[in-house]
N, C-alpha and C positions, 0 to 999 in steps of 0.2 A: 048714825051717831059717830061723831068724829072722836076717835080715841087715838092713843099713841100708835097702835098697830096700823090704823088707817093712814096716819101721817107717814109712817115708814114705807107703807106700800106705795103711796103717791110719790114720795121722794125717790123711790127706786125707779118709778116710771120716768121721772125727769132727769135721771143721771146722764150726763153728757158722754158722748163717745162710747156708748154702750157699756160703761163701767158698772160694775156691780156695787150696789150701795152696801156699806159696812155698818152694822148696828153698833150701838154704844157698848153693848156687852162684849161684842167681838173686839172692839177697840181696846177695851180694858184688858182683854186677854192678850192681845198683841203687845200691849205695853209691858205686861209682866214678862212676856217671852223676851223682849228686847233688853229689858233691864237685866235679866239673868245672863243673856249672851254678852252684854257689856262687862258684867262682873267677871265672867270667865276669861274674856280677852284681856282685861286689866291684870288679872292674876298671872296670865301667861306672859305678858310683856314684862311684868316685874321680875318674873322668874328668868326670862331671856336676858334682861338687863343685868341681873346678878351674875348670870353665866358669862356675859361679855366682860364685866368688870374683872371677873376671875381670870378670863383669857388674856386681857390686857396686862394684868399683873404678871401673868406667866410669861408673855412675850417680852415685856420690859426687862425681865430677868434674863431672857435668852438673847436679846438684840445685840449687846456688845460682842457676844461670841459669834453671832452671825456676821456682823459688820467687820470684824477684825481682818479677814483676808483682803477685803476691799481697801481697808485702811493701809495694810501692809503693801499692797500693790501700788497704791498712790505714792507712798513714800519711796518705793523702789524706782518708780518712773521719775520721780523728782531727782533722786540721786543719779540715775542713769543720764537724764537730760543734762544735769550739771556736769557730769563727767564728759559727756559728748561735747559740751561747750568748751570745757577746759582742754580737751583733746584737740578740738578744732583750733583753739587759740595757740596751742603749742605747735601746731603744724602750719601755722600761717607762713606765707613766704617770709623769708628772713628779713626782708626790707620792712616788714610791717610789725616786727616785734618791738616790745617796749624798750628792752635794754640790750643794745648791741654788744655791750661788754660781756654778756653771758653766752655769746655764740662762740663755739670753737672754730675760729676762722681758718686755722691751719689745716683742718680736715675738711673744710667746706669746698665743694667742687665747682660752684658757680654754673651748674648745668642748666638751671631754670632761669628763664627771662620773663619778666612781667612788665608789660607796658603800663606805666603809671598814669592812667586816665585821671585818677585822683591821687593826691599825695597826703601822706600821714602828717597831721598837724599836732597830734598829741594823743593822750590816752585817758580814758574815763573809767572810773571805778564803777563796776556793775555788780549788783547783788544777784547771785545765781539762785535757782529754785531751792537749793539745799541750804541757803542762808549764808554761804560763804561768798567772799568778794573776789573779783578778778578784774584785770585791766583790759579794756577793749580799745582798739585804735579808733581814732576819729579822723575824718578826712575832709578835704576841700577839693573842688575841681582843679585839675592841673593840666594835663595834656589834652583834655577834652575842652579846655577853655582857651582864651586868648589873653590871659592875664600876665602882667608883670608883677612879681612878688616882692613885697617890702618886708624886710626884717629889721626891726629897730628895738631899742632898749625899752623894756617895761620892767616893772618891779618883779624881782625874783627870777629874771631870765637873763642869761648872758647871750647876747645876740650872736657872737662868733661861735659859741657852742651850738647854737641853732644852725648856723651855716655849715659847720663841720658835719653835723648830723645829717643834714640834707644831702651834702656831697656824698657821704658814704652810702646813704640809703638809695640815692639815684644810681650809684655804681653797682649796688646790689640788685637793683631793679633791672638794669641794662648793662651787664658787665662787658659786653662785646660790641654793643651798638650805641654807645654814648661817648661823647667827647666833651672836654671841659676847658673853658677859658677862664682862668682865675686871675682877676685883676686886683692889684693892690699897690697903686703908685705911691700912696702916702707912706707905706711901711716897707717899700721895696721888696714886696713879696713875703715878708715875714709872717703875715697872717695865714699863709698856706705853705708851711714848711714841708708838708708831705707832697707838694706838687710834683716833685721829680719821680715819685713812686706811682703816680697815676698812669696807667698804660697808654691811654689815648688822651692827649691834651694838645692844645694849640700853644705853640711857642710864643712867649710874650716878649715883645721888644720894648725899648724905651718909649718909642712912639706908639702909644696905645691906639691912636686914631688909625694908624696903618693896619693894626691887627683887626680893629672893628670894621674897617673897609673890606678886608679879606672875608670877614664873616658875612657882610652884606652881599659881597660878590658871590660867595658860596650859596647864600640863600637864593639869589637870582638863578643860579645854575640849577639848583634843586627844583625850583618852581618850573623852569622851562623844560627840565628833563622829565619830571614825574607827574606833575599836577595838571589836571584839566577839569572840565565841568563835572565829570563823574567821580573824580578823585581829587578832593580839595585839600587834603592834609597828608603829610608824609606818612603818618602812621596808618593811613588807609591804603597805602600802596602794598601790593602783594609782598609778603616778607621774603619770598624767594627772589624777588627782583630788587628790593631795597636793602637786602641784607648787607651789602657793602657800604651803605650809607650809615652815618651815625647821627643820632640826635645830639644837639650841642646845648650845653648849659653854661651860661655866662654869669659868673658871680663877680660883682663889683663890691669890693670891701671898702669900708670907710667912706662911702659915697656921700658928698661930692668932693671930699678932700683929695687933691692931686689930679683931678680931672679938669681938663680945659673945656672950653665951650664946644669945640669940634667933637671931642670924645663924648660929651653928654648928648649932643645932637645925634650922633651915630648910635649910642646906646638906646636912646628913645626911639629912633627909627627901627632898630632891630626889635625892641620890645613891642612896638605898636604894629609892625608889619611882617614879622618873620616867624611867628609861631606856627603858621601853616607849613613852613619848611623845616620844622623841628628845632627852632632856635628859641630858647627861653631865658629870660633875664631875671636874676635875683639881685636886688639892691640891699646891701647891708648899710643902713643909714647912720651917718654921724650927724646927729641933729644939731650939734653945736657949730657946725661949719656953714658958711655962707656959699651960695651958688654964684658962679661967674655971671657977669652981666648978660642979660638976655636969656638966661636959663632958669628953670625951676623944676620942682618935682611934678608940676602940673603938665609938663611935656610928655609924661608917661600916662597915656590916656586911660588904659584899663589896668589899674593897679589894685592889688589886694594886700592888706596887711597880714602877713603870714601868721603872726602870733596875737592878733587882735582879740581873738576869742578867749585867750588865756589871761583874763584879768583877775582881779581879786575875787569877784563874785563867782567866776568860773572855778577858781581853785576851791572855794568853799563848797561848790557843788561836786567836787571830786574830779576835776579835769586837770591832768598833769602834763608837763612837757616831757620829751624823751630824756633818758638818762644821759648825763654828760659823758663823752667818750674819753677813754684813757689813751695815753700815748701808746701803750702796749697793744690796745685794740686796733688803733689806726695802723700801726706797723704790721701786725699780723694780717689785717685785712688786705692791704695792698700787696704784701708778699705773696699771699695765696692767690690773689687776683692775677698777678703778673705771671704766675706759674700755670694758671688754668688754660686749657685749650678749648677754644670755642667749637661748638658743633658746626661742621661745615654745611652750609645750606646751598643747594644748587637747583637751578631751574631745570626741571626734567624735560628731555627732548620730546617726550610724548605729549607734554603740555603745550608744545610749540608747533609740532608738525603732526598731521593726520597720517598715521601709519597703517590705517585700515582701508581707507578708500584711495587706492593707489592709481597713479598715472592718469589723473584727470586733466593735467595741464596741456596746453597747446603752445608750442615754442615758436609759432609762426612769427610773432612779433616780439616776444620777450621771454627771458628766463627770470623767474622770481621765486625767492624762497625766504621764509622767516628763519632767522637764526637765534631769536631770543625775544625778550620783551622789555618794554619801558613803561613806567607809570602803572596804570591800572590794568593794562593789557599784557598778556604773556606772549604774544606772537606778532607784535608790531615793529620789531627791529628786523629790517629786511635788507637783503642784498639782491640786486637785480641788474640784468644786462639786456640791451635791446632798445626798443622804443616803447615808451609808456603810453598809456591812454591819453595823457594830456600833451603828447607830442615831444616830450623830453627824451634825450638820448643818453644812454650809459653804455659806452663802448667797452671799456676795460676798467679794472679795479686794482687797488694796491693796498696792502696791509703793512702797517708799521707797529711792531710790538717787541718789547725787550724780553729777555729770557724770563720765564715764569709768569708772563702776562696772560697765558691761556690761549695762545695761538692755536694749539691743537683743538681746543674746544670749538673754536670758530670754524676751522677747516672741516672738522667732522660734522658739525651741525649744518654747514653750508652744503657739503657734498651729499650727505644723506637726505637733507631736506629736498634738494633738487631731485635726487634719485627716487624719492617717494612721490614727487609731484609729476614727473615727466618720465615717459617710457623710454627704453633704449632706442626706439625709432625717432624720438624727439630730441635726444640728448646723448652726447658722448663726452667722456672725460679723457684728457691727457694729463696725467699727474706726475710731477717731477719733484722728488725729494732731493734737496741739496746734499752736500757732502755729509756723510754719516747720518743722514736723515732716515727715520723709520716711521714717520707719521702716516705714510700711505701703504704700509706693508700688508694691511688687511683687505686692500681693495682689488687685487687681481680677480677675485671671484665676483665682483660687482658687475652685473650684466651691462651697465652703462660704460664701464671702463674699457677704453680702446688700448691705452698704453699706460703702464705704471712703471716708473723708473725710480729705483731706490739707490741711496748712497751714490748719487749721480756725479760723475766726473764732469769737468767743464766741457770737454769735447763731446761727451754723450748728451749733455744738456743742450748744447748748441745744435746737435744733430736732430733732436726731437723738435726744437723750434723751427729748424730748417724744413722738416717734413711738413709742419703746419703752414709755413710760408708757401711751399709747393702746393698743398691742398687749397690754400686760399687762391693761388693763381689759377689752378684748374677750375675752381668754382666760378671765379669771376669771368674767365674766358667762356665757360659754358653759359653763364647768364647773358653775356654779351651776344653770343650766337643765337640765343633764344629771344633776344629783344627785351629782357627784363633788367632792371637796374641793381637789384640786390636780393638778398635771401628772402625777405618778405614778399617781394614781387614774384619770385620763383614759386613760393608756396601759393600765392594768390592765383597764379596761372595754372595751378593743379599739379605742380611738381612733374612736369612732362618727362623728365629723364629719371624719374624715380625719387622717392622721398629722401631728402637729405636731413640729417639731424643737425642741430646747433652743436658746436664744439666748444667745450669749456677747458681751457688750459689753466692749470693751477700749478704754480711753482713756489715751493717753500725754499727760503734762502736763495732768492733769485740772483744774488751777486755771483753765483756760480757761473752764470752765463758770460761773465766778463773776465773771469780769471784766466791767466795764461793766454790772453787774447791780444797780442800785439797789433794785429791787423784790424781790430774792432769788428770782427764778424758778428759777435753776439749782440753788440749795440745796433748794428745794421739790421739784423734779423728782427730784433724787438721793435725797432723803428718801423719796419715794414708792417708788422702785425698791428702796431698801434695805429698806424695811419690808414690801413686798407682792410683789415680783417673783419671789421664790423659788418660791412656790406656783404661779406661771404658767410655771415652767421658764425663767425669764430671770435671768441672773447677770451681774454686772459685776466687772471687774478693772481698777482704775484705778491710775495711777502718777504719781509726781512726785519731786522731789528730797527731799522730806520728806513725812511722812504727812499732817499738817494743812497747809492752804494758806490764804493770805489770802482774805478775802471769803466764806469758807464759813460758812454759818449751820447751826444744828441739828447741829453736829459730833458732840456726844456721842450723840445719838439715831442718827445715821448710822453712827458707828463701832460702836455696839452690835450692828449686824447685819453688820459686817465680820469674819467669823470667821477668814478666812485672811489672814495678814500675811506679807509677804516683804520682808526687808531685805537690802540690798547695801551696798557701801561708802558710808559717810556721814561727815560731819565729826564730830569728837569731841564738839563742843557739841551737835549734833543728837542723837547717841546718848544723851548724858547726859539731855537733856530729854525723851526718848521716854516716852510713857505707854502705847504700844501693845505694848511688850514688858516682860517682867519682868527681874529681876536677871540671871538666867542668859542670857536672850535678848540683853540688852545686852552681856554679856561676849562672846558669840559674834559679835555685830555688830562689836565693836571689833577683832576679828581679821580682818574682811573688808577686806583692804588691796589686793587685786589684782582686776582685771576678771574677772567671772564667779563670784566667791565670793558665796554667798547663804545666808541663814538663812530657813527656811520654818517658820511656826508656824500650825497649822490648828486651834488651840484658843482663838481670840480673845485671844491673848497669854499663855495658861497656860504657865508655865515648864516643865511636863512635856511639852509638845508641840513643842519646838524640834528641828529637823533642819538641820544645817549641811552644806553640800557645795559642789559646783562645777557650774555650768550648762554644758550641752553647747554647742558652737560649730557653727553652720551657716553656711558661707560663702555669699556672694551667688549665685555661679554654681550651686552645688548646690541652693540654695533655689529659684531660678527654674526650674531643670530639674525639680525635684520638683513644683513647682506645675503646670508644663506636663503632666507625667506624670499627676497627679491629675485635671487637666482633661480629658485624653484618656480616662482610664478612666471618668470620670463621663459624658462624652458618649456613650461606647459603652454603659455600663450603663443609662443612662436613655433611650437611643435618641433623643438630641437631634440636630437638624439642624445645629446650630452650637454651639460651646463656650459654656457659661454664663458670663456676666460680671456683676460686681457693679455696683450703682449707684455711680458715682464722683463724689464731690463734691470739687472742687479749689478750695480757698480762694484760690489764687494766680492762677488762670487763668480765662478766659471759657468758658462752656459751649458744647458742640457741639450743633447742632440735631439731628444724626443720632443723638445719644445720648439723645434724649427718648423715654422708653418709651411715653408716651401717643400721641405722633405715630407711633411705630413700630407700636403696636397697630392703628392705622388703615391705614397704608400697607402693612402686612404681609398684609392681606386680599387674596384672589385676585380679588375683584370689588368694585366701588364699594359702600360700605355703603348699605343700604336705610334708609328712614325709621325702621323699628323698630330696626335696628341702631344708628342714630345715637341714638335715645332711650335704648337700653340702655347705650351707651357714655357718654352724658352723665350718666346717673343713677348710674353706678358711682363709688365713692369713688376718690380719688387713689391711695391705697395699692393699689387693685385695677387701676391703670392706666386710670382713667376721669377724667372731669371733675369729678365731685361736684357737678353742676349740676342742680338740680331743675326749673328753669323752662326747659325746652327744648320749644318749641312749633313744629312744622313750619310753621304758617301765618305765622310771623314770619320765615321763612327765616333762621334763626340760622346764623352762621358763626363758627368759632373760629380764632384766629391766635395761635400761640405766639411770645412775645417774648424768652424767656430762662428761666433757672432760679431758682426761689425759694431762699432760704437755708434749705432743709430737704430732707428725703429725697425726698419724692414730689411736692412742689409744683413746677409749671412755670408761670411767669407767662404768662398768656394774656388776650386780650381777646375777648369775644364780642359781635359786632355783630348786632343784631336790628332789626326794623322797628318801632322805637319812637322817640320824640322824642330828638333830639340824639345819636344813636348814631354819633358820629364819633370819630376818634382823632387826638390831637395829641402829637408828640414834640419835646421842647425840651431842648437842652443842648449844651455845647461838647465833643463827642466825635464826630468824623466816623465813626470805626469803628463806634460803637454806633448812631448814627442810621441810617447806611447799612445796617448789618447787620439791624436790626429792620425797616426799610422794605423792603429787598430780599427778606428771607425772608417778609415779609407778602405781597408780590406772588407769590412762589413757592408760597405755600400757597393761593392762590385756587382752582386746580383741585382741591385737596383737598376743598373745600366745595361746588363747583358743577361741573356739566357745562358745556361750552362754550356751549351754547344758553341756559343759565340765568344767564350772567354776562358782563359787559363791563367792562373797566377802562381808564381813561385815565390814563397816567403822564406827568406833566410833570417832566422831569429837567433841573434847572438846575445840575448839577455842572459844574465847570470842565473844559472839553475839554483833553485832554492830561494831566490829573491822574490819580493812582491811583484816584480815585473815579469817573471818567467811564467809562461802559459797564457799570457794575454793575447798574443798573436794567434795561438791555436784556438782560443775561445772566439776569436773574431771570424774564423772560417765557418760559413754556414754549412749545415748538414748537406751532404751530397753535392756540394759545390766543387768546381774545378779549382780548388785552392790547395796547393801543396805546401806543407810546412816542413822546412828543412832546418836542422840544427847542426849538421856536420859540414865542415868545409869541403870535404871530398865530394859529398853529394851535391853541394852547391856548384862546384866546379863542373860536375857532369851536367847539371841542368843548364849552366851557362853555355857549355859546348853544344848542347842540343839547340839552344836558342840561336846561337851563331849560325848553326847549320840551317835552321829555319829561316833566319835572316837572308842567307845566301839563296835559299830556294825562292823566297818571295821576290828577290831581286830579279828573278828570271820571268816573273809573271807580269802580264800587262796590268794597267791601272784598274780595270773592271774586275779582274780576277783577284787582285790584292784586296779590293774592297770587300770581297766575299770571305776573306780569311778572318778567323777569330782574333780578337785583341788579346795580346799577351802582356803580362805585367811581371816585372822583377822587383820585389820589395825587399829591401835590405835594412834590418833593424839593428841598431847599435854597431855601426861600422867601426867605431873606435876599438871594439874588442875583436874584430876580424883581422888578426895579425897576419894571416895568410894572404890578405889582400894588400898589405902595405908595400910601399915601394921597396925595391931591392937595389943593391949596388950593382951597376953595370960596368961596362968597359970604360976605361979612362976616369973612373970614379964618379960617373954621372948616374944618378938614380934612375931606375927604370921601373915601369909598372910590373907587378907580379903577373904571372900567367893568367890567373883568373880575372885580375883587374883589367888586363888587356882586352879580354872578351867583353867585360862590362863597358869599356871605353868604346869598343866597336858598336855595341848596342846604343850607346849614348850618341855616337856620331850620326848614325843613319837608321836606327831602329824605329824611331817614332813615326817616320814617314810611312813605314810598312806595318804599323800597328803593334810595335813592341815598345813599351814604356818602362822606364826605370824610376823607382822611388827609393830614395836613400834618406836615412836619419842618422845624424851624428851629434855628439854632445858638444863639439867645438870645432872651430876652423882648423886648429892645429891637428886634431885627429883626422879631419877630412883631408887635409893637405898631405898627410902621410900615405894616403891611398890614391888621391887624384892630383894631377897637376892643375895649374891655373886655367889652362884652356879647357881641360875636362870639366872643371867646375862651371865654366861659362856655358857648357853644353846643356845645363839645366835651365830651361826657360822660366820655370816656376820655382820660386824660392820662398821659404818661410823662415824667418829669423826670430829667435827668442832673445832674451837679454844676453848681451855679450859685450866685450870690450869695444872701444872705439875703433881700434885697429882691425879687429875681426869684422866689425860691422862694415867698415869701408872696404875690406878685402872681399866680402861676400856681396854687398849691395851697392858699392860705390857711393855710399852715404853713411853717416854716423848715427842715424836715427835709432838703430837697434840698441845703442848704448844708453838710451834714455827711457827705455820701456818701463823700468821698475823704480822710477824716481820716488814714487809715493809708497814704496814698500814691496815686499815679496808677493803680497796678495792684493788684488787678483793678478793672475799671470796674464801678461800681454804679449802680443806677437805682431810681426809685420809680414804681410804677404806682398810679393812683388812679381809682376809679370814683366820680364825684361824687354818685351816689345812695347811696353807702355811706360816703364821707368817711373811709375808713380806708386809709392808704397801705400798699402791699405792697412790701417791699424785695426786689430780685432783681438778678441779674447778667445783662445782656442778651447776646443773640447779637451778635457783632461780625464785621465784614468785615476780614480780615487781608491776604489776597492772592487774586488772581484764580484761580490754579490750584486752591487749596483750595475756593474758593467754587463754581467751575464743577463740581468733583467732587461737591459736595453737591447742586447743582441737577440734575446728571446722574442721581444716584440717585433723586431725587424724580420726575424726568421718566420714568425707567424704570418706577417703580412705578405712576405714573398711566397709562402706556401699557398696562399689564396690565389696567386697568379698561375700556379701550376707550372 
């Protein structure tokens, strides 16, 4: 029977996915359960919503309190930002401020410069974050553009006020590097009454066209000097190089009224073509005037209306023009500007020359050094000598520069540039400072320096050049013997006779070569160097205030070999008269107005070879430090025991005996020189630190005594005493320092020539006791030497008696035995005070020698042949003649004369030269040495005694060296 239960069982069997079949009763139960759960959830949600509403109400009450700190912080940031904007506006460069009348110009220092790539055209009102208003500058492109600027009348704007504002703002932008050309032909300049107060301005002539032609010419010069493919505008040039150039602003008032066709064409040419060279044109238009025939405003291609943006609509939007300037502001502005001092900008030496990688240069073909920069480069202004890679020659150079032009900059940059590039094996310097010159006083320690002559007299200058002429001849003779033609050929051949350096002669104030030169010796020497020295690897670079100098002969021939010409600031008249530069070179020279600006021409004046630029600056401390560093490096590289020092010739001071290289060559030996070493030393030439003396025979017991320094490089005044007739020395003149110095150092040099057993000296010192001179002779005697100091006349008389006896004894000996006898010296200091030696009245009123003097005369007559020499010092001929007769004085073969009267000079030397020794002042002390067998005076500066400490220090050095010999 099919009932409900049966159906449910069958349905359960057919349930898909093995699901259990739910009965209706169970479904009803499940429905009740679901309805109950729904009701519970509804109640819970309603309760949760009520709680949420309560929470929102609570949060809404707390939210203002929670958000207040954030609201306060936002207000603070808004205020701070506004303050920062106002602070930034208040610290804008003064040229960008709205009202120039509000600036205290009298206290303004004009220290800051600002290139105006954009120019201020007005000011716009800006609402700041805090709601307040401020004025912000508005700009238009200026120096970053190539525009010509038009200023014309518009409603509410006075165009001349605009012009004055621009002039002052540009002056404030560029207080030291701007120049102004203010044109106003219609009003005869009344539009620019402040023109005379502008520090840098172009002088305006009636012929405006001529002024504009000068500007065009200047633009061409700047373009040729500084601009190239990499540097296309003047403002792009390194400021240390272009600092002496000025941007130029040309203002044409009331244009075109008063301007002729030529002036308008030139203005248009400048406006269209010269902005790259820093020339900018402003046209203040008079719109009621007509243009001359053939001209119009359209000639100005790229023009911008300076005030076009400030129209009525712009004013309504809050754009304003700058404040009108008061007369008081203009006056205060230019007064302060004229008193301001620009910050000096100099091109640093380290930016031009590599001071770290030293001595990489090879001088076989040329010497080349950068001295500064031009245009975009800092090291392309060069001086060079020799043969360039393209086959051009530069034998010698010349510098013309007036006082204050920066000659010293150039000398130092050139010398130190070469010294860093070439080693002392490659390069030697001969440096001559003209009279009172001190440019080269730091260079004696430079290892490249062979000779440094300071405050050089004409005679000394000529002697240095003469030495180089001799060196040139020696080199050229050697080259010829080796079959090579020049210095480069000698280097290419492997330097068979040893490496020779190129020699660079630099003479400052080279006119000194021709002063007091009636015979033209200086001109002849310079001519020989100019014509022949290049092949020997010798070059000269000479400088003065102008290229040609008084007294110079053969100038045309000399200048023909001066391939390199360097010009710096010169007077306009000198530039106009120049023949050493062409038209373009003169134009570049006229622009050299500041220290350090230079024009270099390496083509003998060819206008295509000009390079203008700025010389690097090397301050004294840096230079001295670099010289010390180079000296240390060379001492290490060459394994020298001591730093190399140049031969120093000081025209203003006395020579030092310890600076005598010939003396040092002897005392530097570790043992006393043998006879063969003496012979070798005597025969060696002076330039080889020898005596250049061919007659040196040991049998004559020759002895050399240095007296001072000749007025040349290698010469050192000396007397050589031999066992020949009248080999005695007489020193006369009114200079205690010189007499005592020569006599004292004479005694100190005795051990140099003799062992103790081969020499004995008697020194009669009559200097005043208690005077600065007393005790010097005693200090001259070396310890344990056979030098006897006598101060009493009676003791001297006894010594003379013994010497006369010794003379008679030697007369009895044969020649060989005499040669074995020791040399004896009688030294008499201050003979004028030895009254016991003065002549006495004899029979018949004829003066006769005193008894002691008679003994001296005996020694004078025949003592030197037997090895007894007499050395006498007196302060005057009058004092000497009180002791000796005329014939006795003639018995002194060797004589030294200091300054004396013409009569005394003639009586002593048979010439008046000694009366002219101190024509240039008391210092330095000069002397003449004459060997009566030669009758040719030698001019020299004697060794002088200055103070006991210095003197004893010299004696101590000599004593130490002698002691090493044993």
